N, CA, C and O of each residue as an XYZ file, in Angstrom:
780
protein
N     -14.504     36.971     45.147
C     -14.425     35.524     45.141
C     -15.208     34.945     43.969
O     -14.718     34.064     43.262
N     -16.440     35.447     43.763
C     -17.258     34.962     42.654
C     -16.597     35.274     41.326
O     -16.637     34.466     40.398
N     -15.986     36.450     41.236
C     -15.334     36.852     39.991
C     -14.168     35.912     39.687
O     -13.992     35.515     38.535
N     -13.376     35.552     40.679
C     -12.255     34.638     40.496
C     -12.756     33.254     40.095
O     -12.195     32.626     39.197
N     -13.810     32.777     40.756
C     -14.395     31.481     40.429
C     -14.931     31.486     38.997
O     -14.747     30.516     38.262
N     -15.589     32.567     38.603
C     -16.112     32.701     37.242
C     -14.970     32.647     36.218
O     -15.093     31.980     35.190
N     -13.875     33.337     36.491
C     -12.720     33.354     35.579
C     -12.110     31.952     35.477
O     -11.760     31.512     34.381
N     -11.980     31.255     36.594
C     -11.413     29.902     36.590
C     -12.308     28.950     35.795
O     -11.816     28.164     34.985
N     -13.621     29.022     36.026
C     -14.561     28.148     35.310
C     -14.537     28.463     33.816
O     -14.528     27.549     32.991
N     -14.527     29.740     33.462
C     -14.489     30.145     32.052
C     -13.198     29.677     31.389
O     -13.226     29.143     30.281
N     -12.078     29.874     32.057
C     -10.785     29.461     31.499
C     -10.732     27.941     31.329
O     -10.254     27.441     30.311
N     -11.223     27.215     32.328
C     -11.239     25.752     32.245
C     -12.137     25.286     31.102
O     -11.767     24.383     30.352
N     -13.302     25.891     30.966
C     -14.224     25.540     29.882
C     -13.585     25.791     28.528
O     -13.665     24.946     27.636
N     -12.951     26.951     28.367
C     -12.288     27.264     27.097
C     -11.159     26.284     26.805
O     -10.983     25.854     25.665
N     -10.400     25.935     27.831
C      -9.303     24.987     27.657
C      -9.830     23.619     27.220
O      -9.285     23.004     26.303
N     -10.886     23.146     27.875
C     -11.476     21.850     27.519
C     -12.036     21.893     26.102
O     -11.818     20.959     25.329
N     -12.751     22.956     25.746
C     -13.317     23.075     24.397
C     -12.226     23.122     23.334
O     -12.352     22.500     22.280
N     -11.169     23.851     23.610
C     -10.056     23.936     22.658
C      -9.410     22.569     22.472
O      -9.101     22.168     21.350
N      -9.210     21.865     23.566
C      -8.609     20.530     23.498
C      -9.507     19.576     22.728
O      -9.031     18.838     21.865
N     -10.807     19.582     23.031
C     -11.734     18.697     22.328
C     -11.805     19.028     20.850
O     -11.817     18.124     20.013
N     -11.851     20.298     20.519
C     -11.907     20.703     19.115
C     -10.666     20.232     18.381
O     -10.764     19.746     17.254
N      -9.514     20.365     18.992
C      -8.276     19.891     18.373
C      -8.307     18.391     18.152
O      -7.848     17.909     17.116
N      -8.845     17.639     19.119
C      -8.940     16.183     18.960
C      -9.876     15.829     17.818
O      -9.580     14.937     17.023
N     -11.017     16.531     17.734
C     -11.956     16.247     16.653
C     -11.347     16.573     15.301
O     -11.533     15.823     14.342
N     -10.617     17.689     15.210
C      -9.982     18.055     13.943
C      -8.958     17.008     13.538
O      -8.870     16.655     12.362
N      -8.176     16.501     14.499
C      -7.175     15.482     14.195
C      -7.862     14.209     13.724
O      -7.407     13.576     12.771
N      -8.956     13.825     14.383
C      -9.673     12.619     13.994
C     -10.257     12.776     12.593
O     -10.192     11.837     11.799
N     -10.829     13.949     12.266
C     -11.383     14.177     10.937
C     -10.289     14.116      9.882
O     -10.511     13.566      8.803
N      -9.103     14.672     10.169
C      -7.992     14.631      9.218
C      -7.569     13.193      8.964
O      -7.358     12.805      7.815
N      -7.441     12.390     10.029
C      -7.062     10.992      9.861
C      -8.105     10.239      9.056
O      -7.757      9.396      8.229
N      -9.408     10.536      9.288
C     -10.461      9.859      8.544
C     -10.415     10.228      7.073
O     -10.684      9.378      6.223
N     -10.083     11.471      6.747
C      -9.972     11.875      5.348
C      -8.820     11.153      4.670
O      -8.929     10.759      3.508
N      -7.709     10.976      5.393
C      -6.542     10.317      4.816
C      -6.772      8.819      4.656
O      -6.292      8.225      3.690
N      -7.487      8.204      5.572
C      -7.698      6.757      5.538
C      -9.177      6.459      5.383
O      -9.944      6.513      6.344
N      -9.558      6.147      4.166
C     -10.945      5.814      3.885
C     -10.994      4.428      3.280
O      -9.993      3.909      2.785
N     -12.172      3.841      3.328
C     -12.330      2.579      2.629
C     -12.569      2.877      1.158
O     -13.027      3.960      0.793
N     -12.255      1.906      0.328
C     -12.350      2.082     -1.117
C     -13.405      1.139     -1.677
O     -13.794      0.168     -1.028
N     -13.864      1.435     -2.892
C     -14.828      0.530     -3.512
C     -14.615      0.363     -5.015
O     -15.399     -0.322     -5.671
N     -13.581      0.969     -5.565
C     -13.339      0.838     -7.004
C     -12.829     -0.562     -7.337
O     -12.146     -1.178     -6.519
N     -13.155     -1.075     -8.534
C     -12.578     -2.358     -8.937
C     -11.052     -2.231     -9.007
O     -10.535     -1.287     -9.603
N     -10.347     -3.161     -8.411
C      -8.894     -3.038     -8.291
C      -8.173     -3.069     -9.633
O      -7.100     -2.481     -9.768
N      -8.741     -3.742    -10.620
C      -8.080     -3.775    -11.931
C      -8.087     -2.409    -12.609
O      -7.331     -2.195    -13.557
N      -8.923     -1.482    -12.147
C      -8.981     -0.145    -12.755
C      -7.897      0.792    -12.232
O      -7.676      1.860    -12.802
N      -7.222      0.403    -11.158
C      -6.179      1.266    -10.580
C      -4.790      0.646    -10.687
O      -3.804      1.240    -10.249
N      -4.716     -0.536    -11.265
C      -3.452     -1.279    -11.339
C      -2.581     -0.801    -12.494
O      -3.031     -0.080    -13.384
N      -1.322     -1.224    -12.452
C      -0.399     -0.961    -13.555
C      -0.919     -1.608    -14.836
O      -1.558     -2.660    -14.805
N      -0.630     -0.956    -15.961
C      -0.963     -1.511    -17.272
C       0.303     -1.504    -18.125
O       1.325     -0.946    -17.726
N       0.230     -2.120    -19.284
C       1.374     -2.106    -20.208
C       1.785     -0.688    -20.562
O       2.967     -0.425    -20.784
N       0.823      0.233    -20.619
C       1.128      1.634    -20.950
C       2.017      2.302    -19.908
O       2.669      3.302    -20.207
N       2.055      1.765    -18.692
C       2.871      2.340    -17.617
C       4.311      1.829    -17.638
O       5.152      2.324    -16.887
N       4.602      0.852    -18.483
C       5.895      0.163    -18.461
C       6.736      0.505    -19.680
O       6.213      0.957    -20.699
N       8.047      0.287    -19.570
C       8.920      0.504    -20.726
C       8.576     -0.482    -21.851
O       7.965     -1.527    -21.623
N       8.972     -0.130    -23.025
C       8.731     -0.978    -24.190
C       9.410     -2.336    -24.002
O      10.472     -2.431    -23.386
N       8.796     -3.358    -24.530
C       9.388     -4.690    -24.476
C       8.687     -5.637    -23.518
O       8.853     -6.852    -23.630
N       7.909     -5.116    -22.582
C       7.179     -5.980    -21.656
C       5.884     -6.461    -22.301
O       5.279     -5.761    -23.113
N       5.470     -7.667    -21.925
C       4.192     -8.215    -22.355
C       3.434     -8.671    -21.122
O       4.030     -9.110    -20.138
N       2.110     -8.563    -21.184
C       1.292     -9.061    -20.084
C       1.348    -10.587    -20.135
O       1.043    -11.197    -21.159
N       1.736    -11.183    -19.028
C       1.946    -12.621    -18.976
C       0.783    -13.343    -18.300
O       0.655    -14.561    -18.428
N      -0.044    -12.626    -17.600
C      -1.192    -13.233    -16.937
C      -1.756    -12.304    -15.889
O      -1.089    -11.379    -15.425
N      -2.998    -12.569    -15.525
C      -3.640    -11.783    -14.469
C      -4.677    -12.640    -13.766
O      -5.162    -13.636    -14.305
N      -5.003    -12.230    -12.554
C      -6.017    -12.906    -11.758
C      -6.777    -11.831    -10.991
O      -6.172    -10.978    -10.341
N      -8.103    -11.875    -11.070
C      -8.929    -10.901    -10.367
C      -9.976    -11.664     -9.563
O     -10.918    -12.223    -10.125
N      -9.805    -11.683     -8.259
C     -10.748    -12.346     -7.362
C     -11.624    -11.282     -6.723
O     -11.134    -10.419     -5.994
N     -12.910    -11.345     -6.996
C     -13.819    -10.300     -6.520
C     -14.704    -10.758     -5.366
O     -15.494     -9.971     -4.845
N     -14.583    -12.005     -4.967
C     -15.341    -12.521     -3.827
C     -14.404    -12.633     -2.622
O     -13.240    -13.000     -2.781
N     -14.897    -12.321     -1.421
C     -14.050    -12.432     -0.230
C     -13.546    -13.868     -0.026
O     -14.258    -14.832     -0.307
N     -12.327    -13.989      0.458
C     -11.742    -15.301      0.730
C     -10.611    -15.133      1.736
O     -10.157    -14.019      1.998
N     -10.165    -16.248      2.294
C      -9.018    -16.255      3.193
C      -7.824    -16.787      2.411
O      -7.904    -17.845      1.786
N      -6.730    -16.058      2.448
C      -5.541    -16.397      1.668
C      -4.911    -17.670      2.225
O      -4.742    -17.822      3.435
N      -4.568    -18.581      1.313
C      -3.997    -19.867      1.712
C      -2.553    -19.722      2.181
O      -1.867    -18.747      1.874
N      -2.119    -20.730      2.935
C      -0.744    -20.756      3.452
C       0.258    -20.722      2.307
O      -0.004    -21.243      1.223
N       1.399    -20.108      2.557
C       2.448    -20.035      1.554
C       2.346    -18.804      0.667
O       3.234    -18.559     -0.150
N       1.284    -18.032      0.813
C       1.109    -16.807      0.028
C       1.430    -15.604      0.920
O       1.533    -15.727      2.141
N       1.582    -14.458      0.291
C       2.015    -13.257      1.008
C       1.089    -12.872      2.160
O       1.576    -12.532      3.238
N      -0.210    -12.912      1.970
C      -1.153    -12.533      3.020
C      -1.799    -13.771      3.648
O      -2.982    -13.744      3.990
N      -1.042    -14.840      3.798
C      -1.566    -16.113      4.305
C      -2.352    -15.918      5.594
O      -1.879    -15.291      6.542
N      -3.572    -16.473      5.608
C      -4.420    -16.408      6.784
C      -5.283    -15.163      6.875
O      -6.187    -15.108      7.709
N      -5.035    -14.175      6.051
C      -5.801    -12.930      6.099
C      -7.042    -13.033      5.224
O      -7.017    -13.647      4.158
N      -8.119    -12.429      5.687
C      -9.350    -12.353      4.893
C      -9.211    -11.165      3.949
O      -8.950    -10.041      4.379
N      -9.386    -11.427      2.670
C      -9.257    -10.407      1.632
C     -10.609    -10.261      0.943
O     -11.243    -11.259      0.603
N     -11.052     -9.024      0.737
C     -12.336     -8.786      0.084
C     -12.227     -8.855     -1.435
O     -13.150     -9.301     -2.117
N     -11.086     -8.408     -1.954
C     -10.850     -8.422     -3.396
C      -9.343     -8.410     -3.618
O      -8.589     -7.807     -2.854
N      -8.916     -9.099     -4.694
C      -7.488     -9.105     -5.022
C      -7.326     -9.065     -6.537
O      -8.041     -9.739     -7.279
N      -6.362     -8.253     -6.974
C      -6.011     -8.222     -8.394
C      -4.508     -8.405     -8.495
O      -3.739     -7.757     -7.785
N      -4.100     -9.300     -9.391
C      -2.681     -9.557     -9.590
C      -2.408     -9.618    -11.084
O      -3.167    -10.232    -11.834
N      -1.327     -8.982    -11.515
C      -0.947     -8.999    -12.928
C       0.558     -9.215    -13.026
O       1.326     -8.743    -12.187
N       0.964     -9.939    -14.069
C       2.373    -10.245    -14.286
C       2.779     -9.757    -15.671
O       2.072     -9.975    -16.655
N       3.923     -9.098    -15.730
C       4.491     -8.620    -16.992
C       5.867     -9.253    -17.147
O       6.622     -9.364    -16.181
N       6.180     -9.661    -18.352
C       7.441    -10.345    -18.603
C       8.122     -9.729    -19.815
O       7.491     -9.470    -20.840
N       9.423     -9.502    -19.675
C      10.224     -9.017    -20.806
C      11.042    -10.174    -21.374
O      11.160    -10.322    -22.590
N      11.598    -10.985    -20.492
C      12.295    -12.222    -20.854
C      12.318    -13.087    -19.599
O      11.632    -12.772    -18.627
N      13.076    -14.147    -19.600
C      13.056    -15.080    -18.467
C      13.381    -14.439    -17.125
O      12.852    -14.859    -16.095
N      14.225    -13.448    -17.123
C      14.703    -12.902    -15.852
C      14.276    -11.455    -15.603
O      14.579    -10.913    -14.540
N      13.594    -10.822    -16.531
C      13.093     -9.458    -16.319
C      11.572     -9.509    -16.231
O      10.885     -9.788    -17.214
N      11.062     -9.233    -15.034
C       9.615     -9.307    -14.834
C       9.148     -8.222    -13.871
O       9.936     -7.622    -13.141
N       7.851     -7.997    -13.898
C       7.186     -7.120    -12.938
C       5.948     -7.871    -12.469
O       5.086     -8.223    -13.274
N       5.862     -8.112    -11.175
C       4.670     -8.698    -10.574
C       4.003     -7.599     -9.766
O       4.664     -6.876     -9.020
N       2.704     -7.476     -9.917
C       1.986     -6.393     -9.248
C       0.693     -6.955     -8.675
O      -0.038     -7.672     -9.358
N       0.417     -6.628     -7.423
C      -0.805     -7.100     -6.777
C      -1.387     -6.003     -5.899
O      -0.668     -5.194     -5.313
N      -2.710     -6.002     -5.827
C      -3.436     -5.094     -4.934
C      -4.464     -5.941     -4.196
O      -5.168     -6.742     -4.812
N      -4.554     -5.768     -2.883
C      -5.541     -6.492     -2.085
C      -6.319     -5.500     -1.231
O      -5.747     -4.581     -0.645
N      -7.637     -5.701     -1.172
C      -8.496     -4.884     -0.307
C      -8.846     -5.724      0.914
O      -9.362     -6.835      0.795
N      -8.555     -5.171      2.093
C      -8.851     -5.867      3.335
C     -10.114     -5.285      3.970
O     -10.539     -4.190      3.601
N     -10.719     -6.005      4.922
C     -12.014     -5.591      5.469
C     -12.025     -4.260      6.224
O     -13.022     -3.540      6.182
N     -10.932     -3.925      6.912
C     -10.914     -2.692      7.701
C      -9.558     -2.010      7.578
O      -8.571     -2.615      7.158
N      -9.536     -0.745      7.952
C      -8.277     -0.002      7.955
C      -7.300     -0.612      8.958
O      -6.101     -0.699      8.691
N      -7.817     -1.031     10.108
C      -6.954     -1.627     11.133
C      -6.343     -2.935     10.637
O      -5.159     -3.192     10.856
N      -7.141     -3.756      9.976
C      -6.616     -5.015      9.419
C      -5.542     -4.725      8.375
O      -4.561     -5.461      8.271
N      -5.726     -3.657      7.603
C      -4.736     -3.285      6.591
C      -3.419     -2.904      7.257
O      -2.350     -3.298      6.792
N      -3.493     -2.139      8.342
C      -2.277     -1.769      9.087
C      -1.566     -3.017      9.625
O      -0.351     -3.164      9.487
N      -2.347     -3.908     10.238
C      -1.770     -5.128     10.811
C      -1.125     -5.994      9.730
O      -0.019     -6.503      9.912
N      -1.818     -6.156      8.610
C      -1.289     -6.985      7.515
C      -0.013     -6.377      6.956
O       0.943     -7.097      6.667
N       0.010     -5.061      6.801
C       1.213     -4.402      6.285
C       2.403     -4.660      7.210
O       3.497     -4.985      6.748
N       2.183     -4.513      8.509
C       3.274     -4.746      9.469
C       3.748     -6.195      9.423
O       4.940     -6.465      9.567
N       2.829     -7.117      9.225
C       3.212     -8.526      9.113
C       4.054     -8.758      7.856
O       5.052     -9.478      7.900
N       3.653     -8.154      6.742
C       4.410     -8.292      5.490
C       5.815     -7.729      5.666
O       6.802     -8.340      5.256
N       5.886     -6.556      6.281
C       7.175     -5.889      6.488
C       8.157     -6.773      7.259
O       9.360     -6.753      7.000
N       7.640     -7.531      8.188
C       8.491     -8.337      9.060
C       8.571     -9.806      8.646
O       9.194    -10.611      9.337
N       7.948    -10.156      7.533
C       7.902    -11.556      7.101
C       9.234    -12.004      6.509
O       9.998    -11.198      5.978
N       9.489    -13.275      6.610
C      10.628    -13.888      5.927
C      10.117    -14.319      4.560
O       9.450    -15.348      4.441
N      10.421    -13.549      3.538
C       9.924    -13.822      2.200
C      10.879    -14.749      1.459
O      11.982    -15.026      1.929
N      10.443    -15.226      0.294
C      11.243    -16.165     -0.500
C      12.654    -15.637     -0.727
O      13.628    -16.372     -0.565
N      12.762    -14.380     -1.096
C      14.065    -13.738     -1.231
C      14.278    -12.941      0.041
O      13.397    -12.181      0.442
N      15.413    -13.094      0.676
C      15.682    -12.344      1.897
C      16.020    -10.911      1.525
O      17.167    -10.587      1.218
N      15.016    -10.066      1.558
C      15.200     -8.678      1.157
C      15.884     -7.891      2.257
O      15.614     -8.080      3.443
N      16.765     -7.014      1.845
C      17.389     -6.060      2.747
C      16.628     -4.757      2.592
O      16.507     -4.221      1.490
N      16.113     -4.250      3.709
C      15.341     -3.007      3.633
C      16.257     -1.861      3.227
O      17.364     -1.716      3.746
N      15.777     -1.055      2.293
C      16.492      0.150      1.883
C      15.554      1.327      2.085
O      14.382      1.143      2.413
N      16.063      2.528      1.894
C      15.263      3.722      2.151
C      13.981      3.697      1.327
O      14.011      3.617      0.098
N      12.860      3.767      2.032
C      11.555      3.689      1.377
C      11.131      5.044      0.841
O      11.366      6.069      1.481
N      10.509      5.056     -0.330
C       9.969      6.308     -0.852
C       8.722      6.697     -0.064
O       8.158      5.874      0.657
N       8.305      7.908     -0.196
C       7.110      8.396      0.479
C       5.899      8.070     -0.399
O       5.413      8.910     -1.156
N       5.433      6.839     -0.274
C       4.277      6.377     -1.038
C       3.272      5.801     -0.057
O       3.634      5.025      0.827
N       2.012      6.180     -0.210
C       0.971      5.671      0.666
C       1.129      6.180      2.082
O       1.851      7.143      2.342
N       0.434      5.509      2.997
C       0.507      5.882      4.405
C       1.715      5.239      5.081
O       2.277      5.794      6.025
N       2.106      4.074      4.593
C       3.325      3.393      5.035
C       3.888      2.675      3.827
O       3.143      2.218      2.960
N       5.216      2.576      3.774
C       5.852      1.955      2.616
C       7.081      1.171      3.056
O       7.792      1.571      3.978
N       7.319      0.060      2.390
C       8.509     -0.761      2.608
C       9.157     -0.994      1.250
O       8.467     -1.267      0.268
N      10.478     -0.886      1.194
C      11.222     -1.181     -0.023
C      12.418     -2.044      0.357
O      13.228     -1.670      1.204
N      12.512     -3.208     -0.287
C      13.620     -4.112     -0.021
C      14.279     -4.547     -1.315
O      13.668     -4.511     -2.383
N      15.551     -4.965     -1.204
C      16.270     -5.426     -2.398
C      16.995     -6.727     -2.095
O      17.323     -7.023     -0.946
N      17.239     -7.501     -3.155
C      17.989     -8.739     -3.050
C      18.654     -8.999     -4.385
O      18.021     -8.876     -5.434
N      19.914     -9.356     -4.352
C      20.619     -9.726     -5.580
C      20.679    -11.243     -5.643
O      21.072    -11.903     -4.681
N      20.285    -11.786     -6.787
C      20.228    -13.233     -6.959
C      20.513    -13.585     -8.415
O      20.717    -12.700     -9.246
N      20.525    -14.863     -8.714
C      20.733    -15.318    -10.088
C      19.456    -15.971    -10.599
O      18.926    -16.892     -9.977
N      18.966    -15.486    -11.736
C      17.796    -16.061    -12.398
C      18.179    -16.442    -13.816
O      18.624    -15.598    -14.593
N      18.007    -17.704    -14.151
C      18.294    -18.190    -15.501
C      19.682    -17.757    -15.978
O      19.857    -17.356    -17.128
N      20.658    -17.844    -15.082
C      22.037    -17.533    -15.435
C      22.381    -16.054    -15.457
O      23.489    -15.687    -15.849
N      21.459    -15.203    -15.045
C      21.698    -13.755    -15.032
C      21.657    -13.249    -13.593
O      20.725    -13.551    -12.848
N      22.662    -12.486    -13.211
C      22.654    -11.861    -11.892
C      21.743    -10.638    -11.961
O      21.961     -9.737    -12.772
N      20.723    -10.613    -11.105
C      19.741     -9.524    -11.130
C      19.489     -9.021     -9.714
O      19.728     -9.724     -8.732
N      19.008     -7.803     -9.634
C      18.534     -7.257     -8.370
C      17.018     -7.264     -8.416
O      16.408     -6.775     -9.367
N      16.423     -7.823     -7.382
C      14.972     -7.868     -7.265
C      14.579     -6.838     -6.216
O      15.141     -6.804     -5.122
N      13.611     -6.000     -6.562
C      13.095     -5.006     -5.622
C      11.675     -5.376     -5.236
O      10.862     -5.757     -6.078
N      11.394     -5.256     -3.941
C      10.073     -5.546     -3.392
C       9.554     -4.259     -2.766
O      10.056     -3.816     -1.733
N       8.549     -3.663     -3.394
C       7.917     -2.442     -2.891
C       6.526     -2.813     -2.404
O       5.744     -3.412     -3.142
N       6.223     -2.461     -1.177
C       4.900     -2.724     -0.612
C       4.459     -1.468      0.122
O       5.208     -0.906      0.921
N       3.227     -1.033     -0.158
C       2.703      0.099      0.598
C       1.234     -0.113      0.897
O       0.544     -0.890      0.237
N       0.776      0.603      1.916
C      -0.648      0.561      2.246
C      -1.202      1.964      2.129
O      -0.548      2.945      2.481
N      -2.404      2.035      1.634
C      -3.129      3.293      1.571
C      -4.608      2.958      1.669
O      -5.087      2.039      1.005
N      -5.323      3.695      2.488
C      -6.734      3.411      2.754
C      -6.845      1.965      3.240
O      -6.159      1.589      4.190
N      -7.689      1.149      2.614
C      -7.840     -0.255      3.009
C      -7.150     -1.195      2.022
O      -7.524     -2.361      1.898
N      -6.141     -0.678      1.324
C      -5.458     -1.430      0.278
C      -3.999     -1.713      0.630
O      -3.308     -0.879      1.213
N      -3.555     -2.904      0.262
C      -2.140     -3.274      0.292
C      -1.716     -3.395     -1.165
O      -2.355     -4.102     -1.943
N      -0.638     -2.706     -1.535
C      -0.149     -2.711     -2.917
C       1.270     -3.267     -2.927
O       2.103     -2.880     -2.108
N       1.537     -4.179     -3.860
C       2.860     -4.776     -4.005
C       3.334     -4.610     -5.439
O       2.577     -4.829     -6.385
N       4.596     -4.223     -5.592
C       5.266     -4.205     -6.895
C       6.602     -4.921     -6.698
O       7.428     -4.499     -5.888
N       6.804     -6.000     -7.440
C       8.035     -6.782     -7.375
C       8.677     -6.736     -8.753
O       8.064     -7.145     -9.740
N       9.905     -6.240     -8.826
C      10.573     -6.121    -10.124
C      11.894     -6.877    -10.117
O      12.539     -7.033     -9.081
N      12.276     -7.342    -11.298
C      13.556     -8.015    -11.471
C      14.310     -7.342    -12.596
O      13.779     -7.161    -13.692
N      15.547     -6.971    -12.323
C      16.435     -6.351    -13.304
C      15.894     -5.019    -13.820
O      16.084     -4.665    -14.984
N      15.218     -4.289    -12.935
C      14.773     -2.922    -13.224
C      15.435     -2.007    -12.212
O      15.675     -2.425    -11.080
N      15.734     -0.778    -12.583
C      16.300      0.153    -11.600
C      15.307      0.415    -10.462
O      14.093      0.368    -10.661
N      15.833      0.686     -9.283
C      14.977      0.973     -8.137
C      14.073      2.166     -8.429
O      12.948      2.228     -7.933
N      14.558      3.114     -9.230
C      13.743      4.293     -9.578
C      12.502      3.875    -10.360
O      11.431      4.451    -10.172
N      12.637      2.879    -11.235
C      11.471      2.394    -11.982
C      10.470      1.730    -11.046
O       9.264      1.941    -11.169
N      10.969      0.936    -10.119
C      10.096      0.263     -9.157
C       9.307      1.296     -8.361
O       8.102      1.148     -8.160
N       9.991      2.338     -7.910
C       9.342      3.414     -7.168
C       8.316      4.128     -8.043
O       7.222      4.450     -7.580
N       8.662      4.375     -9.296
C       7.736      5.036    -10.220
C       6.464      4.217    -10.384
O       5.369      4.778    -10.401
N       6.590      2.900    -10.505
C       5.401      2.053    -10.650
C       4.500      2.177     -9.420
O       3.277      2.228     -9.546
N       5.107      2.224     -8.235
C       4.319      2.414     -7.021
C       3.599      3.748     -7.022
O       2.439      3.831     -6.618
N       4.276      4.789     -7.472
C       3.655      6.121     -7.524
C       2.510      6.167     -8.542
O       1.511      6.852     -8.322
N       2.655      5.447     -9.644
C       1.580      5.396    -10.644
C       0.321      4.807    -10.011
O      -0.771      5.352    -10.171
N       0.475      3.704     -9.299
C      -0.677      3.067     -8.660
C      -1.261      3.980     -7.584
O      -2.480      4.119     -7.484
N      -0.399      4.600     -6.783
C      -0.879      5.522     -5.749
C      -1.684      6.653     -6.383
O      -2.744      7.011     -5.869
N      -1.210      7.214     -7.473
C      -1.929      8.296     -8.160
C      -3.264      7.794     -8.703
O      -4.276      8.489     -8.609
N      -3.268      6.598     -9.267
C      -4.525      6.027     -9.763
C      -5.547      5.902     -8.637
O      -6.726      6.205     -8.824
N      -5.096      5.458     -7.479
C      -5.984      5.312     -6.324
C      -6.519      6.670     -5.904
O      -7.727      6.843     -5.746
N      -5.623      7.635     -5.723
C      -6.049      8.958     -5.256
C      -6.958      9.652     -6.272
O      -7.926     10.308     -5.888
N      -6.654      9.512     -7.561
C      -7.523     10.102     -8.590
C      -8.918      9.497     -8.526
O      -9.913     10.212     -8.648
N      -8.996      8.192     -8.335
C     -10.292      7.520     -8.248
C     -11.032      7.938     -6.984
O     -12.247      8.134     -7.015
N     -10.319      8.074     -5.880
C     -10.949      8.463     -4.614
C     -11.474      9.894     -4.658
O     -12.471     10.211     -4.008
N     -10.810     10.759     -5.420
C     -11.218     12.167     -5.440
C     -12.265     12.464     -6.509
O     -12.855     13.544     -6.506
N     -12.505     11.521     -7.423
C     -13.513     11.780     -8.458
C     -14.903     11.507     -7.894
O     -15.090     10.604     -7.079
N     -15.883     12.310     -8.347
C     -17.240     12.174     -7.782
C     -17.928     10.885     -8.123
O     -19.065     10.663     -7.706
């Protein structure tokens, strides 16, 4: 009887320890994948060197103090710790808008991303197959007329760590839009992995 009880207690203990160890390993893996960031956002953003010839930097804005985004903007009502936005223009109807925002927590970043994904944006984007960028990614397209030219606008948004990244392109192939997102993702990961 004692031997059977000992075997049951030992087996139960091993089962509980194995389960707990697996949970801890999963939690550690998730923590490694989702960390908070501290690099200046302008150091990981797209630059003219990342774009095809013919584009010019049209303007940028770098807000380094925390603030709440005003109504009518993409992250309206959300508290943002830092935001960097840059605009590139080739002509009236060919542009690239790029923004990165750092939110206070990983959970807030997840919530904000889901809100963006489901938002009614200025252009009614149709979701298309998203590339594997960041922890979550959304890619939408819309065909419209800008300055007398029929163009396709692509809206790429992804979240990684505590960052929301947006790339909006006009009259660029979807592959280019995806490439720009991958460039920013690589910049982020390279910065996170450097000592």
